N, CA, C and O atoms as a GROMACS GRO file, in nm:
protein
  324
    1MET      N    1  14.772   9.875  12.804
    1MET     CA    2  14.730   9.923  12.674
    1MET      C    3  14.824   9.869  12.566
    1MET      O    4  14.779   9.827  12.459
    2LEU      N    5  14.952   9.871  12.593
    2LEU     CA    6  15.050   9.821  12.496
    2LEU      C    7  15.031   9.672  12.472
    2LEU      O    8  15.047   9.624  12.360
    3LYS      N    9  14.997   9.597  12.578
    3LYS     CA   10  14.975   9.453  12.563
    3LYS      C   11  14.857   9.427  12.470
    3LYS      O   12  14.861   9.335  12.389
    4LYS      N   13  14.751   9.507  12.482
    4LYS     CA   14  14.634   9.490  12.397
    4LYS      C   15  14.668   9.516  12.251
    4LYS      O   16  14.624   9.444  12.162
    5ILE      N   17  14.747   9.619  12.226
    5ILE     CA   18  14.787   9.653  12.090
    5ILE      C   19  14.873   9.540  12.032
    5ILE      O   20  14.855   9.502  11.916
    6CYS      N   21  14.965   9.488  12.111
    6CYS     CA   22  15.050   9.379  12.064
    6CYS      C   23  14.968   9.253  12.036
    6CYS      O   24  14.992   9.184  11.937
    7LEU      N   25  14.870   9.224  12.123
    7LEU     CA   26  14.785   9.107  12.103
    7LEU      C   27  14.703   9.121  11.976
    7LEU      O   28  14.690   9.025  11.900
    8ILE      N   29  14.648   9.237  11.952
    8ILE     CA   30  14.568   9.260  11.832
    8ILE      C   31  14.656   9.246  11.707
    8ILE      O   32  14.615   9.185  11.608
    9ALA      N   33  14.775   9.302  11.712
    9ALA     CA   34  14.866   9.291  11.599
    9ALA      C   35  14.905   9.146  11.573
    9ALA      O   36  14.911   9.102  11.458
   10ALA      N   37  14.932   9.070  11.679
   10ALA     CA   38  14.970   8.930  11.665
   10ALA      C   39  14.855   8.848  11.605
   10ALA      O   40  14.877   8.765  11.518
   11LEU      N   41  14.734   8.872  11.652
   11LEU     CA   42  14.619   8.799  11.599
   11LEU      C   43  14.594   8.834  11.453
   11LEU      O   44  14.555   8.748  11.374
   12THR      N   45  14.615   8.958  11.418
   12THR     CA   46  14.596   9.000  11.279
   12THR      C   47  14.693   8.929  11.187
   12THR      O   48  14.654   8.878  11.082
   13PHE      N   49  14.820   8.926  11.224
   13PHE     CA   50  14.920   8.862  11.140
   13PHE      C   51  14.904   8.711  11.138
   13PHE      O   52  14.929   8.649  11.034
   14THR      N   53  14.862   8.650  11.248
   14THR     CA   54  14.841   8.506  11.253
   14THR      C   55  14.728   8.468  11.160
   14THR      O   56  14.737   8.368  11.089
   15GLY      N   57  14.621   8.545  11.162
   15GLY     CA   58  14.509   8.516  11.074
   15GLY      C   59  14.548   8.522  10.928
   15GLY      O   60  14.501   8.442  10.847
   16SER      N   61  14.634   8.616  10.894
   16SER     CA   62  14.676   8.627  10.754
   16SER      C   63  14.767   8.513  10.714
   16SER      O   64  14.770   8.475  10.597
   17VAL      N   65  14.842   8.456  10.808
   17VAL     CA   66  14.927   8.342  10.777
   17VAL      C   67  14.841   8.222  10.740
   17VAL      O   68  14.869   8.153  10.642
   18PHE      N   69  14.737   8.196  10.819
   18PHE     CA   70  14.650   8.082  10.789
   18PHE      C   71  14.565   8.110  10.666
   18PHE      O   72  14.528   8.016  10.596
   19ALA      N   73  14.534   8.234  10.640
   19ALA     CA   74  14.452   8.268  10.524
   19ALA      C   75  14.527   8.244  10.394
   19ALA      O   76  14.464   8.222  10.290
   20GLN      N   77  14.659   8.248  10.397
   20GLN     CA   78  14.736   8.226  10.276
   20GLN      C   79  14.726   8.082  10.228
   20GLN      O   80  14.728   8.056  10.108
   21ASP      N   81  14.716   7.989  10.322
   21ASP     CA   82  14.700   7.850  10.286
   21ASP      C   83  14.559   7.829  10.234
   21ASP      O   84  14.464   7.888  10.285
   22ALA      N   85  14.545   7.744  10.133
   22ALA     CA   86  14.412   7.712  10.085
   22ALA      C   87  14.340   7.631  10.192
   22ALA      O   88  14.402   7.554  10.265
   23THR      N   89  14.210   7.648  10.200
   23THR     CA   90  14.134   7.575  10.301
   23THR      C   91  14.125   7.428  10.265
   23THR      O   92  14.149   7.390  10.150
   24CYS      N   93  14.090   7.348  10.362
   24CYS     CA   94  14.076   7.204  10.340
   24CYS      C   95  13.970   7.176  10.235
   24CYS      O   96  13.989   7.092  10.147
   25ALA      N   97  13.858   7.246  10.244
   25ALA     CA   98  13.749   7.225  10.149
   25ALA      C   99  13.793   7.263  10.008
   25ALA      O  100  13.759   7.194   9.912
   26ALA      N  101  13.869   7.371   9.994
   26ALA     CA  102  13.917   7.412   9.863
   26ALA      C  103  14.017   7.311   9.807
   26ALA      O  104  14.016   7.281   9.688
   27ASN      N  105  14.101   7.258   9.893
   27ASN     CA  106  14.197   7.157   9.849
   27ASN      C  107  14.125   7.030   9.803
   27ASN      O  108  14.164   6.969   9.703
   28ALA      N  109  14.022   6.991   9.876
   28ALA     CA  110  13.945   6.872   9.839
   28ALA      C  111  13.877   6.893   9.704
   28ALA      O  112  13.874   6.803   9.621
   29ALA      N  113  13.822   7.011   9.683
   29ALA     CA  114  13.756   7.042   9.556
   29ALA      C  115  13.857   7.046   9.442
   29ALA      O  116  13.830   6.997   9.332
   30GLU      N  117  13.974   7.103   9.469
   30GLU     CA  118  14.079   7.110   9.368
   30GLU      C  119  14.125   6.971   9.327
   30GLU      O  120  14.154   6.946   9.210
   31LYS      N  121  14.133   6.881   9.424
   31LYS     CA  122  14.174   6.744   9.396
   31LYS      C  123  14.060   6.658   9.342
   31LYS      O  124  14.079   6.541   9.309
   32LYS      N  125  13.941   6.717   9.335
   32LYS     CA  126  13.820   6.651   9.285
   32LYS      C  127  13.790   6.523   9.363
   32LYS      O  128  13.759   6.419   9.305
   33LEU      N  129  13.801   6.533   9.495
   33LEU     CA  130  13.772   6.420   9.582
   33LEU      C  131  13.622   6.411   9.606
   33LEU      O  132  13.553   6.513   9.606
   34ALA      N  133  13.573   6.292   9.626
   34ALA     CA  134  13.431   6.271   9.654
   34ALA      C  135  13.416   6.149   9.745
   34ALA      O  136  13.505   6.064   9.752
   35GLY      N  137  13.304   6.142   9.813
   35GLY     CA  138  13.271   6.026   9.895
   35GLY      C  139  13.366   6.006  10.011
   35GLY      O  140  13.404   6.099  10.081
   36ALA      N  141  13.404   5.879  10.028
   36ALA     CA  142  13.489   5.841  10.142
   36ALA      C  143  13.627   5.907  10.134
   36ALA      O  144  13.684   5.942  10.237
   37ALA      N  145  13.680   5.922  10.014
   37ALA     CA  146  13.812   5.985  10.000
   37ALA      C  147  13.807   6.130  10.047
   37ALA      O  148  13.899   6.177  10.114
   38LYS      N  149  13.700   6.200  10.013
   38LYS     CA  150  13.684   6.339  10.055
   38LYS      C  151  13.669   6.348  10.206
   38LYS      O  152  13.731   6.432  10.271
   39ASN      N  153  13.586   6.260  10.262
   39ASN     CA  154  13.566   6.260  10.408
   39ASN      C  155  13.695   6.232  10.482
   39ASN      O  156  13.725   6.297  10.582
   40SER      N  157  13.771   6.136  10.433
   40SER     CA  158  13.898   6.102  10.496
   40SER      C  159  13.996   6.218  10.487
   40SER      O  160  14.063   6.251  10.585
   41PHE      N  161  14.004   6.280  10.370
   41PHE     CA  162  14.093   6.394  10.350
   41PHE      C  163  14.056   6.509  10.442
   41PHE      O  164  14.142   6.569  10.506
   42LEU      N  165  13.927   6.541  10.449
   42LEU     CA  166  13.881   6.653  10.533
   42LEU      C  167  13.906   6.625  10.681
   42LEU      O  168  13.944   6.715  10.756
   43LYS      N  169  13.886   6.500  10.723
   43LYS     CA  170  13.909   6.464  10.863
   43LYS      C  171  14.056   6.481  10.900
   43LYS      O  172  14.089   6.536  11.005
   44LYS      N  173  14.146   6.433  10.811
   44LYS     CA  174  14.290   6.447  10.838
   44LYS      C  175  14.332   6.593  10.835
   44LYS      O  176  14.411   6.638  10.918
   45CYS      N  177  14.279   6.667  10.738
   45CYS     CA  178  14.313   6.808  10.725
   45CYS      C  179  14.268   6.886  10.850
   45CYS      O  180  14.341   6.972  10.900
   46GLU      N  181  14.149   6.856  10.898
   46GLU     CA  182  14.097   6.923  11.018
   46GLU      C  183  14.183   6.888  11.140
   46GLU      O  184  14.209   6.974  11.224
   47LYS      N  185  14.226   6.763  11.150
   47LYS     CA  186  14.312   6.721  11.261
   47LYS      C  187  14.446   6.795  11.256
   47LYS      O  188  14.497   6.841  11.359
   48ASP      N  189  14.503   6.807  11.136
   48ASP     CA  190  14.630   6.879  11.120
   48ASP      C  191  14.615   7.027  11.154
   48ASP      O  192  14.702   7.087  11.217
   49ALA      N  193  14.502   7.086  11.111
   49ALA     CA  194  14.475   7.227  11.139
   49ALA      C  195  14.460   7.249  11.290
   49ALA      O  196  14.510   7.348  11.343
   50ALA      N  197  14.393   7.157  11.357
   50ALA     CA  198  14.375   7.168  11.502
   50ALA      C  199  14.510   7.165  11.573
   50ALA      O  200  14.532   7.239  11.668
   51ALA      N  201  14.599   7.079  11.526
   51ALA     CA  202  14.733   7.071  11.587
   51ALA      C  203  14.809   7.202  11.567
   51ALA      O  204  14.872   7.252  11.661
   52LYS      N  205  14.804   7.258  11.444
   52LYS     CA  206  14.871   7.386  11.418
   52LYS      C  207  14.814   7.497  11.504
   52LYS      O  208  14.888   7.577  11.562
   53CYS      N  209  14.682   7.501  11.512
   53CYS     CA  210  14.616   7.607  11.589
   53CYS      C  211  14.647   7.594  11.738
   53CYS      O  212  14.662   7.694  11.807
   54ASP      N  213  14.655   7.470  11.786
   54ASP     CA  214  14.686   7.447  11.927
   54ASP      C  215  14.827   7.496  11.959
   54ASP      O  216  14.851   7.556  12.064
   55ILE      N  217  14.920   7.470  11.869
   55ILE     CA  218  15.057   7.517  11.889
   55ILE      C  219  15.062   7.670  11.888
   55ILE      O  220  15.132   7.731  11.969
   56THR      N  221  14.987   7.731  11.797
   56THR     CA  222  14.982   7.877  11.791
   56THR      C  223  14.924   7.934  11.919
   56THR      O  224  14.972   8.036  11.970
   57ALA      N  225  14.821   7.870  11.972
   57ALA     CA  226  14.759   7.915  12.098
   57ALA      C  227  14.859   7.906  12.212
   57ALA      O  228  14.864   7.994  12.298
   58LYS      N  229  14.939   7.799  12.214
   58LYS     CA  230  15.041   7.785  12.319
   58LYS      C  231  15.147   7.893  12.305
   58LYS      O  232  15.192   7.950  12.404
   59ASP      N  233  15.186   7.923  12.181
   59ASP     CA  234  15.285   8.027  12.158
   59ASP      C  235  15.235   8.162  12.207
   59ASP      O  236  15.313   8.245  12.254
   60LYS      N  237  15.106   8.185  12.195
   60LYS     CA  238  15.044   8.310  12.240
   60LYS      C  239  15.013   8.308  12.390
   60LYS      O  240  14.965   8.406  12.446
   61LYS      N  241  15.042   8.194  12.454
   61LYS     CA  242  15.019   8.176  12.596
   61LYS      C  243  14.871   8.194  12.633
   61LYS      O  244  14.838   8.253  12.736
   62LEU      N  245  14.784   8.142  12.546
   62LEU     CA  246  14.641   8.148  12.573
   62LEU      C  247  14.602   8.028  12.658
   62LEU      O  248  14.662   7.920  12.647
   63ALA      N  249  14.501   8.047  12.742
   63ALA     CA  250  14.453   7.939  12.826
   63ALA      C  251  14.303   7.953  12.847
   63ALA      O  252  14.246   8.061  12.828
   64GLY      N  253  14.240   7.844  12.885
   64GLY     CA  254  14.098   7.847  12.918
   64GLY      C  255  14.010   7.881  12.800
   64GLY      O  256  14.029   7.831  12.689
   65ALA      N  257  13.913   7.968  12.826
   65ALA     CA  258  13.816   8.006  12.724
   65ALA      C  259  13.880   8.078  12.606
   65ALA      O  260  13.837   8.061  12.492
   66ALA      N  261  13.982   8.158  12.632
   66ALA     CA  262  14.050   8.229  12.524
   66ALA      C  263  14.116   8.131  12.428
   66ALA      O  264  14.110   8.149  12.306
   67LYS      N  265  14.179   8.026  12.483
   67LYS     CA  266  14.243   7.925  12.400
   67LYS      C  267  14.138   7.848  12.319
   67LYS      O  268  14.156   7.825  12.200
   68ASN      N  269  14.030   7.809  12.385
   68ASN     CA  270  13.925   7.734  12.316
   68ASN      C  271  13.863   7.816  12.204
   68ASN      O  272  13.841   7.764  12.094
   69SER      N  273  13.836   7.941  12.231
   69SER     CA  274  13.776   8.028  12.130
   69SER      C  275  13.870   8.049  12.013
   69SER      O  276  13.828   8.040  11.897
   70PHE      N  277  13.996   8.075  12.041
   70PHE     CA  278  14.096   8.095  11.936
   70PHE      C  279  14.110   7.970  11.851
   70PHE      O  280  14.109   7.977  11.728
   71THR      N  281  14.123   7.855  11.917
   71THR     CA  282  14.142   7.730  11.845
   71THR      C  283  14.021   7.697  11.758
   71THR      O  284  14.036   7.653  11.644
   72LYS      N  285  13.902   7.717  11.812
   72LYS     CA  286  13.780   7.688  11.737
   72LYS      C  287  13.773   7.774  11.611
   72LYS      O  288  13.743   7.722  11.503
   73LYS      N  289  13.801   7.904  11.623
   73LYS     CA  290  13.796   7.994  11.508
   73LYS      C  291  13.907   7.960  11.408
   73LYS      O  292  13.885   7.960  11.287
   74CYS      N  293  14.024   7.931  11.459
   74CYS     CA  294  14.138   7.900  11.375
   74CYS      C  295  14.110   7.775  11.291
   74CYS      O  296  14.137   7.774  11.171
   75VAL      N  297  14.058   7.671  11.353
   75VAL     CA  298  14.026   7.547  11.282
   75VAL      C  299  13.916   7.572  11.179
   75VAL      O  300  13.923   7.523  11.067
   76LYS      N  301  13.814   7.647  11.218
   76LYS     CA  302  13.704   7.677  11.126
   76LYS      C  303  13.756   7.750  11.003
   76LYS      O  304  13.716   7.719  10.891
   77ASP      N  305  13.845   7.846  11.023
   77ASP     CA  306  13.903   7.920  10.911
   77ASP      C  307  13.990   7.829  10.823
   77ASP      O  308  13.989   7.843  10.701
   78ALA      N  309  14.063   7.738  10.884
   78ALA     CA  310  14.150   7.649  10.808
   78ALA      C  311  14.071   7.547  10.728
   78ALA      O  312  14.107   7.514  10.615
   79VAL      N  313  13.962   7.496  10.786
   79VAL     CA  314  13.881   7.394  10.719
   79VAL      C  315  13.800   7.459  10.606
   79VAL      O  316  13.791   7.403  10.497
   80GLY      N  317  13.743   7.573  10.632
   80GLY     CA  318  13.670   7.644  10.529
   80GLY      C  319  13.542   7.581  10.484
   80GLY      O  320  13.494   7.609  10.373
   81ALA      N  321  13.484   7.497  10.564
   81ALA     CA  322  13.360   7.429  10.526
   81ALA      C  323  13.245   7.520  10.541
   81ALA      O  324  13.132   7.481  10.514
   0.00000   0.00000   0.00000
């Protein structure tokens, strides 16, 4: 029971850390990027977000489906598309 409470608390705080950063889509709009420049920026931003999320998943010792699910949601939240 204590492990579940700790996991929920950790996920809550991790989500708020990523939420503080502006999303990739918001950053692209703020920089007024369009066309190929926007696509390139979003692709790099998504790659960087995936790396951060993967490291966070490793820190949480997630594996298998739990890791995939966490990483997918984390990247989606970071990209904000």
